[in-house]
N, CA, C and O atoms as a GROMACS GRO file, in nm:
protein
  420
    1MET      N    1   2.556  -1.408  -0.946
    1MET     CA    2   2.470  -1.325  -0.865
    1MET      C    3   2.448  -1.192  -0.937
    1MET      O    4   2.541  -1.132  -0.989
    2THR      N    5   2.326  -1.149  -0.938
    2THR     CA    6   2.292  -1.021  -0.998
    2THR      C    7   2.281  -0.916  -0.888
    2THR      O    8   2.213  -0.936  -0.788
    3VAL      N    9   2.346  -0.805  -0.908
    3VAL     CA   10   2.338  -0.695  -0.814
    3VAL      C   11   2.242  -0.592  -0.871
    3VAL      O   12   2.254  -0.552  -0.987
    4VAL      N   13   2.146  -0.550  -0.789
    4VAL     CA   14   2.049  -0.451  -0.835
    4VAL      C   15   2.062  -0.324  -0.753
    4VAL      O   16   2.118  -0.325  -0.644
    5SER      N   17   2.010  -0.216  -0.806
    5SER     CA   18   2.014  -0.089  -0.735
    5SER      C   19   1.912  -0.089  -0.621
    5SER      O   20   1.822  -0.172  -0.616
    6TYR      N   21   1.929   0.006  -0.532
    6TYR     CA   22   1.833   0.024  -0.423
    6TYR      C   23   1.692   0.041  -0.479
    6TYR      O   24   1.597  -0.018  -0.428
    7GLU      N   25   1.679   0.122  -0.584
    7GLU     CA   26   1.549   0.149  -0.645
    7GLU      C   27   1.483   0.021  -0.697
    7GLU      O   28   1.363   0.002  -0.681
    8GLU      N   29   1.564  -0.065  -0.760
    8GLU     CA   30   1.510  -0.192  -0.810
    8GLU      C   31   1.474  -0.286  -0.696
    8GLU      O   32   1.379  -0.363  -0.706
    9GLU      N   33   1.549  -0.280  -0.588
    9GLU     CA   34   1.527  -0.368  -0.474
    9GLU      C   35   1.398  -0.336  -0.400
    9GLU      O   36   1.325  -0.427  -0.360
   10VAL      N   37   1.368  -0.208  -0.381
   10VAL     CA   38   1.253  -0.170  -0.298
   10VAL      C   39   1.132  -0.125  -0.380
   10VAL      O   40   1.021  -0.125  -0.327
   11GLY      N   41   1.150  -0.087  -0.504
   11GLY     CA   42   1.039  -0.041  -0.588
   11GLY      C   43   0.993   0.098  -0.549
   11GLY      O   44   1.039   0.154  -0.449
   12PRO      N   45   0.903   0.155  -0.629
   12PRO     CA   46   0.855   0.291  -0.601
   12PRO      C   47   0.768   0.295  -0.476
   12PRO      O   48   0.717   0.193  -0.430
   13ASP      N   49   0.754   0.414  -0.422
   13ASP     CA   50   0.668   0.434  -0.306
   13ASP      C   51   0.523   0.399  -0.340
   13ASP      O   52   0.478   0.415  -0.453
   14VAL      N   53   0.453   0.351  -0.238
   14VAL     CA   54   0.311   0.317  -0.254
   14VAL      C   55   0.236   0.378  -0.135
   14VAL      O   56   0.279   0.368  -0.020
   15ILE      N   57   0.124   0.442  -0.166
   15ILE     CA   58   0.039   0.501  -0.063
   15ILE      C   59  -0.092   0.425  -0.058
   15ILE      O   60  -0.156   0.401  -0.161
   16VAL      N   61  -0.132   0.386   0.063
   16VAL     CA   62  -0.258   0.318   0.086
   16VAL      C   63  -0.348   0.417   0.161
   16VAL      O   64  -0.312   0.466   0.268
   17LYS      N   65  -0.465   0.444   0.105
   17LYS     CA   66  -0.555   0.543   0.164
   17LYS      C   67  -0.691   0.481   0.193
   17LYS      O   68  -0.745   0.408   0.110
   18VAL      N   69  -0.746   0.510   0.311
   18VAL     CA   70  -0.880   0.463   0.345
   18VAL      C   71  -0.981   0.549   0.269
   18VAL      O   72  -0.984   0.671   0.284
   19VAL      N   73  -1.062   0.484   0.186
   19VAL     CA   74  -1.161   0.556   0.107
   19VAL      C   75  -1.304   0.532   0.157
   19VAL      O   76  -1.396   0.605   0.120
   20SER      N   77  -1.322   0.429   0.240
   20SER     CA   78  -1.454   0.400   0.295
   20SER      C   79  -1.437   0.320   0.423
   20SER      O   80  -1.350   0.233   0.431
   21GLN      N   81  -1.520   0.348   0.523
   21GLN     CA   82  -1.516   0.274   0.648
   21GLN      C   83  -1.656   0.270   0.705
   21GLN      O   84  -1.718   0.374   0.726
   22GLU      N   85  -1.707   0.150   0.731
   22GLU     CA   86  -1.841   0.134   0.786
   22GLU      C   87  -1.834   0.050   0.913
   22GLU      O   88  -1.749  -0.038   0.926
   23GLY      N   89  -1.924   0.078   1.006
   23GLY     CA   90  -1.927   0.002   1.129
   23GLY      C   91  -1.811   0.036   1.220
   23GLY      O   92  -1.760   0.147   1.219
   24TYR      N   93  -1.770  -0.063   1.300
   24TYR     CA   94  -1.663  -0.045   1.397
   24TYR      C   95  -1.532  -0.100   1.341
   24TYR      O   96  -1.525  -0.215   1.299
   25CYS      N   97  -1.430  -0.018   1.340
   25CYS     CA   98  -1.295  -0.061   1.299
   25CYS      C   99  -1.209  -0.066   1.424
   25CYS      O  100  -1.182   0.037   1.486
   26GLY      N  101  -1.165  -0.186   1.462
   26GLY     CA  102  -1.082  -0.203   1.581
   26GLY      C  103  -0.950  -0.129   1.574
   26GLY      O  104  -0.893  -0.092   1.677
   27ALA      N  105  -0.901  -0.107   1.454
   27ALA     CA  106  -0.775  -0.034   1.436
   27ALA      C  107  -0.798   0.118   1.437
   27ALA      O  108  -0.703   0.196   1.442
   28GLY      N  109  -0.924   0.158   1.432
   28GLY     CA  110  -0.955   0.301   1.437
   28GLY      C  111  -0.935   0.375   1.306
   28GLY      O  112  -0.916   0.497   1.307
   29TYR      N  113  -0.938   0.303   1.193
   29TYR     CA  114  -0.922   0.371   1.065
   29TYR      C  115  -1.041   0.462   1.036
   29TYR      O  116  -1.155   0.430   1.068
   30ASN      N  117  -1.011   0.576   0.976
   30ASN     CA  118  -1.112   0.670   0.930
   30ASN      C  119  -1.084   0.705   0.785
   30ASN      O  120  -0.970   0.694   0.739
   31VAL      N  121  -1.186   0.747   0.713
   31VAL     CA  122  -1.168   0.789   0.574
   31VAL      C  123  -1.061   0.898   0.569
   31VAL      O  124  -1.065   0.994   0.646
   32GLY      N  125  -0.967   0.882   0.478
   32GLY     CA  126  -0.858   0.978   0.462
   32GLY      C  127  -0.727   0.934   0.526
   32GLY      O  128  -0.621   0.988   0.493
   33ASP      N  129  -0.732   0.837   0.618
   33ASP     CA  130  -0.608   0.788   0.679
   33ASP      C  131  -0.518   0.726   0.572
   33ASP      O  132  -0.567   0.669   0.474
   34GLU      N  133  -0.386   0.739   0.589
   34GLU     CA  134  -0.290   0.686   0.493
   34GLU      C  135  -0.183   0.603   0.559
   34GLU      O  136  -0.143   0.628   0.673
   35ILE      N  137  -0.137   0.504   0.485
   35ILE     CA  138  -0.018   0.427   0.520
   35ILE      C  139   0.075   0.443   0.400
   35ILE      O  140   0.034   0.424   0.286
   36ARG      N  141   0.200   0.477   0.428
   36ARG     CA  142   0.296   0.498   0.320
   36ARG      C  143   0.404   0.389   0.327
   36ARG      O  144   0.467   0.369   0.431
   37PHE      N  145   0.425   0.321   0.215
   37PHE     CA  146   0.531   0.223   0.202
   37PHE      C  147   0.640   0.289   0.119
   37PHE      O  148   0.633   0.294  -0.003
   38CYS      N  149   0.742   0.340   0.190
   38CYS     CA  150   0.846   0.423   0.128
   38CYS      C  151   0.981   0.357   0.149
   38CYS      O  152   1.031   0.348   0.261
   39GLY      N  153   1.040   0.311   0.040
   39GLY     CA  154   1.168   0.242   0.053
   39GLY      C  155   1.149   0.119   0.139
   39GLY      O  156   1.065   0.034   0.110
   40LEU      N  157   1.228   0.110   0.245
   40LEU     CA  158   1.217  -0.002   0.338
   40LEU      C  159   1.136   0.035   0.462
   40LEU      O  160   1.132  -0.042   0.558
   41SER      N  161   1.074   0.152   0.462
   41SER     CA  162   0.999   0.201   0.578
   41SER      C  163   0.849   0.197   0.553
   41SER      O  164   0.802   0.203   0.439
   42VAL      N  165   0.776   0.188   0.663
   42VAL     CA  166   0.631   0.198   0.660
   42VAL      C  167   0.592   0.310   0.755
   42VAL      O  168   0.632   0.310   0.871
   43GLU      N  169   0.513   0.406   0.705
   43GLU     CA  170   0.471   0.519   0.785
   43GLU      C  171   0.319   0.516   0.799
   43GLU      O  172   0.247   0.507   0.700
   44GLY      N  173   0.272   0.522   0.922
   44GLY     CA  174   0.129   0.522   0.947
   44GLY      C  175   0.085   0.399   1.026
   44GLY      O  176   0.163   0.306   1.047
   45LYS      N  177  -0.038   0.402   1.067
   45LYS     CA  178  -0.096   0.295   1.147
   45LYS      C  179  -0.126   0.175   1.058
   45LYS      O  180  -0.194   0.188   0.956
   46VAL      N  181  -0.075   0.057   1.096
   46VAL     CA  182  -0.094  -0.063   1.015
   46VAL      C  183  -0.171  -0.168   1.096
   46VAL      O  184  -0.124  -0.212   1.201
   47CYS      N  185  -0.287  -0.206   1.047
   47CYS     CA  186  -0.365  -0.313   1.107
   47CYS      C  187  -0.315  -0.446   1.049
   47CYS      O  188  -0.313  -0.463   0.927
   48ILE      N  189  -0.276  -0.538   1.134
   48ILE     CA  190  -0.220  -0.665   1.089
   48ILE      C  191  -0.322  -0.744   1.006
   48ILE      O  192  -0.282  -0.818   0.915
   49HIS      N  193  -0.450  -0.730   1.035
   49HIS     CA  194  -0.553  -0.803   0.960
   49HIS      C  195  -0.568  -0.747   0.819
   49HIS      O  196  -0.576  -0.822   0.722
   50ALA      N  197  -0.571  -0.616   0.808
   50ALA     CA  198  -0.581  -0.553   0.676
   50ALA      C  199  -0.453  -0.575   0.597
   50ALA      O  200  -0.458  -0.590   0.475
   51LEU      N  201  -0.340  -0.575   0.664
   51LEU     CA  202  -0.212  -0.591   0.596
   51LEU      C  203  -0.206  -0.721   0.515
   51LEU      O  204  -0.146  -0.725   0.408
   52GLY      N  205  -0.269  -0.825   0.566
   52GLY     CA  206  -0.271  -0.952   0.495
   52GLY      C  207  -0.338  -0.942   0.358
   52GLY      O  208  -0.299  -1.012   0.265
   53THR      N  209  -0.439  -0.856   0.346
   53THR     CA  210  -0.504  -0.839   0.216
   53THR      C  211  -0.435  -0.733   0.131
   53THR      O  212  -0.446  -0.735   0.009
   54LEU      N  213  -0.365  -0.641   0.194
   54LEU     CA  214  -0.299  -0.532   0.121
   54LEU      C  215  -0.167  -0.574   0.056
   54LEU      O  216  -0.136  -0.530  -0.055
   55LEU      N  217  -0.090  -0.659   0.123
   55LEU     CA  218   0.046  -0.689   0.076
   55LEU      C  219   0.056  -0.743  -0.066
   55LEU      O  220   0.143  -0.698  -0.140
   56PRO      N  221  -0.028  -0.836  -0.109
   56PRO     CA  222  -0.014  -0.883  -0.248
   56PRO      C  223  -0.032  -0.770  -0.350
   56PRO      O  224   0.038  -0.767  -0.451
   57THR      N  225  -0.123  -0.680  -0.323
   57THR     CA  226  -0.146  -0.569  -0.416
   57THR      C  227  -0.032  -0.468  -0.409
   57THR      O  228   0.011  -0.416  -0.512
   58ILE      N  229   0.016  -0.439  -0.290
   58ILE     CA  230   0.129  -0.348  -0.274
   58ILE      C  231   0.249  -0.401  -0.351
   58ILE      O  232   0.314  -0.326  -0.424
   59LYS      N  233   0.280  -0.530  -0.334
   59LYS     CA  234   0.395  -0.589  -0.404
   59LYS      C  235   0.376  -0.586  -0.555
   59LYS      O  236   0.471  -0.562  -0.629
   60THR      N  237   0.255  -0.611  -0.600
   60THR     CA  238   0.228  -0.606  -0.744
   60THR      C  239   0.260  -0.467  -0.799
   60THR      O  240   0.329  -0.455  -0.900
   61LEU      N  241   0.211  -0.363  -0.732
   61LEU     CA  242   0.233  -0.227  -0.780
   61LEU      C  243   0.379  -0.185  -0.764
   61LEU      O  244   0.432  -0.116  -0.852
   62LYS      N  245   0.445  -0.224  -0.654
   62LYS     CA  246   0.584  -0.185  -0.633
   62LYS      C  247   0.678  -0.243  -0.740
   62LYS      O  248   0.780  -0.183  -0.772
   63PHE      N  249   0.643  -0.359  -0.794
   63PHE     CA  250   0.737  -0.425  -0.884
   63PHE      C  251   0.685  -0.440  -1.026
   63PHE      O  252   0.710  -0.540  -1.093
   64GLY      N  253   0.612  -0.336  -1.070
   64GLY     CA  254   0.582  -0.324  -1.212
   64GLY      C  255   0.451  -0.382  -1.260
   64GLY      O  256   0.415  -0.365  -1.377
   65GLY      N  257   0.378  -0.449  -1.173
   65GLY     CA  258   0.251  -0.506  -1.215
   65GLY      C  259   0.139  -0.402  -1.215
   65GLY      O  260   0.155  -0.291  -1.165
   66SER      N  261   0.028  -0.442  -1.271
   66SER     CA  262  -0.089  -0.354  -1.272
   66SER      C  263  -0.214  -0.441  -1.282
   66SER      O  264  -0.206  -0.563  -1.296
   67PHE      N  265  -0.328  -0.376  -1.274
   67PHE     CA  266  -0.456  -0.443  -1.282
   67PHE      C  267  -0.528  -0.384  -1.404
   67PHE      O  268  -0.583  -0.274  -1.395
   68PRO      N  269  -0.529  -0.456  -1.516
   68PRO     CA  270  -0.572  -0.399  -1.644
   68PRO      C  271  -0.719  -0.354  -1.647
   68PRO      O  272  -0.757  -0.279  -1.737
   69TRP      N  273  -0.799  -0.396  -1.554
   69TRP     CA  274  -0.939  -0.353  -1.552
   69TRP      C  275  -0.956  -0.217  -1.485
   69TRP      O  276  -1.065  -0.162  -1.482
   70ARG      N  277  -0.846  -0.164  -1.430
   70ARG     CA  278  -0.851  -0.031  -1.368
   70ARG      C  279  -0.822   0.076  -1.474
   70ARG      O  280  -0.740   0.054  -1.562
   71ASP      N  281  -0.890   0.190  -1.465
   71ASP     CA  282  -0.863   0.301  -1.556
   71ASP      C  283  -0.721   0.354  -1.537
   71ASP      O  284  -0.653   0.387  -1.634
   72ASP      N  285  -0.677   0.363  -1.412
   72ASP     CA  286  -0.543   0.411  -1.380
   72ASP      C  287  -0.460   0.289  -1.339
   72ASP      O  288  -0.486   0.228  -1.236
   73LEU      N  289  -0.361   0.254  -1.419
   73LEU     CA  290  -0.281   0.134  -1.393
   73LEU      C  291  -0.187   0.149  -1.274
   73LEU      O  292  -0.120   0.053  -1.236
   74ASN      N  293  -0.182   0.268  -1.215
   74ASN     CA  294  -0.101   0.290  -1.095
   74ASN      C  295  -0.183   0.275  -0.968
   74ASN      O  296  -0.133   0.304  -0.859
   75THR      N  297  -0.309   0.232  -0.978
   75THR     CA  298  -0.394   0.218  -0.861
   75THR      C  299  -0.458   0.080  -0.855
   75THR      O  300  -0.466   0.008  -0.954
   76ALA      N  301  -0.503   0.047  -0.736
   76ALA     CA  302  -0.577  -0.077  -0.713
   76ALA      C  303  -0.661  -0.056  -0.588
   76ALA      O  304  -0.644   0.041  -0.515
   77GLY      N  305  -0.751  -0.148  -0.564
   77GLY     CA  306  -0.834  -0.142  -0.445
   77GLY      C  307  -0.820  -0.269  -0.365
   77GLY      O  308  -0.785  -0.374  -0.419
   78ALA      N  309  -0.848  -0.260  -0.235
   78ALA     CA  310  -0.847  -0.376  -0.147
   78ALA      C  311  -0.937  -0.343  -0.029
   78ALA      O  312  -0.966  -0.227  -0.001
   79ALA      N  313  -0.981  -0.447   0.040
   79ALA     CA  314  -1.070  -0.427   0.154
   79ALA      C  315  -1.023  -0.510   0.272
   79ALA      O  316  -0.959  -0.614   0.256
   80CYS      N  317  -1.054  -0.463   0.389
   80CYS     CA  318  -1.030  -0.534   0.513
   80CYS      C  319  -1.107  -0.666   0.509
   80CYS      O  320  -1.214  -0.672   0.450
   81PRO      N  321  -1.054  -0.772   0.570
   81PRO     CA  322  -1.124  -0.900   0.566
   81PRO      C  323  -1.248  -0.906   0.655
   81PRO      O  324  -1.321  -1.005   0.650
   82ASP      N  325  -1.276  -0.804   0.736
   82ASP     CA  326  -1.394  -0.803   0.821
   82ASP      C  327  -1.514  -0.754   0.742
   82ASP      O  328  -1.538  -0.633   0.733
   83ALA      N  329  -1.590  -0.846   0.683
   83ALA     CA  330  -1.702  -0.809   0.597
   83ALA      C  331  -1.814  -0.738   0.673
   83ALA      O  332  -1.892  -0.664   0.612
   84GLY      N  333  -1.823  -0.757   0.803
   84GLY     CA  334  -1.926  -0.691   0.883
   84GLY      C  335  -1.894  -0.546   0.915
   84GLY      O  336  -1.984  -0.469   0.949
   85ASN      N  337  -1.767  -0.509   0.906
   85ASN     CA  338  -1.722  -0.372   0.935
   85ASN      C  339  -1.617  -0.332   0.832
   85ASN      O  340  -1.500  -0.312   0.866
   86PRO      N  341  -1.658  -0.322   0.706
   86PRO     CA  342  -1.557  -0.307   0.600
   86PRO      C  343  -1.483  -0.174   0.601
   86PRO      O  344  -1.540  -0.066   0.621
   87VAL      N  345  -1.353  -0.187   0.577
   87VAL     CA  346  -1.267  -0.072   0.547
   87VAL      C  347  -1.216  -0.096   0.407
   87VAL      O  348  -1.159  -0.202   0.378
   88VAL      N  349  -1.236   0.001   0.318
   88VAL     CA  350  -1.193  -0.012   0.179
   88VAL      C  351  -1.075   0.083   0.157
   88VAL      O  352  -1.078   0.199   0.199
   89PHE      N  353  -0.973   0.031   0.090
   89PHE     CA  354  -0.849   0.105   0.067
   89PHE      C  355  -0.826   0.127  -0.082
   89PHE      O  356  -0.860   0.042  -0.164
   90GLU      N  357  -0.767   0.242  -0.116
   90GLU     CA  358  -0.714   0.264  -0.250
   90GLU      C  359  -0.563   0.262  -0.238
   90GLU      O  360  -0.506   0.328  -0.151
   91ILE      N  361  -0.499   0.185  -0.324
   91ILE     CA  362  -0.355   0.168  -0.321
   91ILE      C  363  -0.298   0.232  -0.446
   91ILE      O  364  -0.338   0.200  -0.558
   92THR      N  365  -0.203   0.324  -0.428
   92THR     CA  366  -0.150   0.402  -0.539
   92THR      C  367   0.002   0.394  -0.544
   92THR      O  368   0.071   0.422  -0.446
   93ARG      N  369   0.053   0.356  -0.661
   93ARG     CA  370   0.198   0.357  -0.688
   93ARG      C  371   0.235   0.499  -0.729
   93ARG      O  372   0.162   0.563  -0.805
   94ILE      N  373   0.348   0.548  -0.678
   94ILE     CA  374   0.398   0.680  -0.715
   94ILE      C  375   0.518   0.657  -0.808
   94ILE      O  376   0.630   0.643  -0.761
   95PRO      N  377   0.495   0.653  -0.940
   95PRO     CA  378   0.602   0.622  -1.034
   95PRO      C  379   0.720   0.717  -1.019
   95PRO      O  380   0.703   0.839  -1.008
   96GLY      N  381   0.840   0.660  -1.018
   96GLY     CA  382   0.962   0.741  -1.013
   96GLY      C  383   0.999   0.792  -0.876
   96GLY      O  384   1.105   0.852  -0.860
   97GLN      N  385   0.915   0.770  -0.776
   97GLN     CA  386   0.946   0.817  -0.641
   97GLN      C  387   0.988   0.698  -0.555
   97GLN      O  388   0.906   0.612  -0.522
   98VAL      N  389   1.117   0.694  -0.520
   98VAL     CA  390   1.170   0.588  -0.434
   98VAL      C  391   1.238   0.657  -0.317
   98VAL      O  392   1.346   0.714  -0.331
   99SER      N  393   1.174   0.651  -0.202
   99SER     CA  394   1.227   0.719  -0.084
   99SER      C  395   1.324   0.632  -0.008
   99SER      O  396   1.320   0.509  -0.016
  100LYS      N  397   1.412   0.699   0.064
  100LYS     CA  398   1.502   0.630   0.158
  100LYS      C  399   1.471   0.685   0.296
  100LYS      O  400   1.470   0.806   0.317
  101GLY      N  401   1.446   0.594   0.389
  101GLY     CA  402   1.423   0.636   0.527
  101GLY      C  403   1.553   0.678   0.592
  101GLY      O  404   1.661   0.660   0.536
  102LYS      N  405   1.542   0.735   0.710
  102LYS     CA  406   1.662   0.786   0.778
  102LYS      C  407   1.762   0.677   0.814
  102LYS      O  408   1.882   0.705   0.828
  103ASP      N  409   1.715   0.552   0.829
  103ASP     CA  410   1.804   0.442   0.865
  103ASP      C  411   1.841   0.354   0.748
  103ASP      O  412   1.900   0.248   0.766
  104GLU      N  413   1.808   0.398   0.627
  104GLU     CA  414   1.837   0.316   0.508
  104GLU      C  415   1.967   0.360   0.443
  104GLU      O  416   2.015   0.471   0.464
  105TYR      N  417   2.021   0.271   0.362
  105TYR     CA  418   2.150   0.297   0.299
  105TYR      C  419   2.139   0.389   0.188
  105TYR      O  420   2.239   0.421   0.124
   0.00000   0.00000   0.00000
């Protein structure tokens, strides 16, 4: 069994920011809203529908991956699955920043 540090287990913090919103968003997202994935905690309003498209990208950035077609390898983009009322997100890895929530070890 390999034992890893807390930092290796949870990866760096990732911030998801709404950069565009058109039409009606049932979750009420507005441009500038943020969701923070910090350690084992999530801060901010999370829409379950958007989360399904965000998680693969969040995990990629948290655990060392990148998207080589992006100018900044610490960022990526994703969109809500509702094509009629799109919400577009920018996802940013914060290198070297690994937060611990109040209930974390």
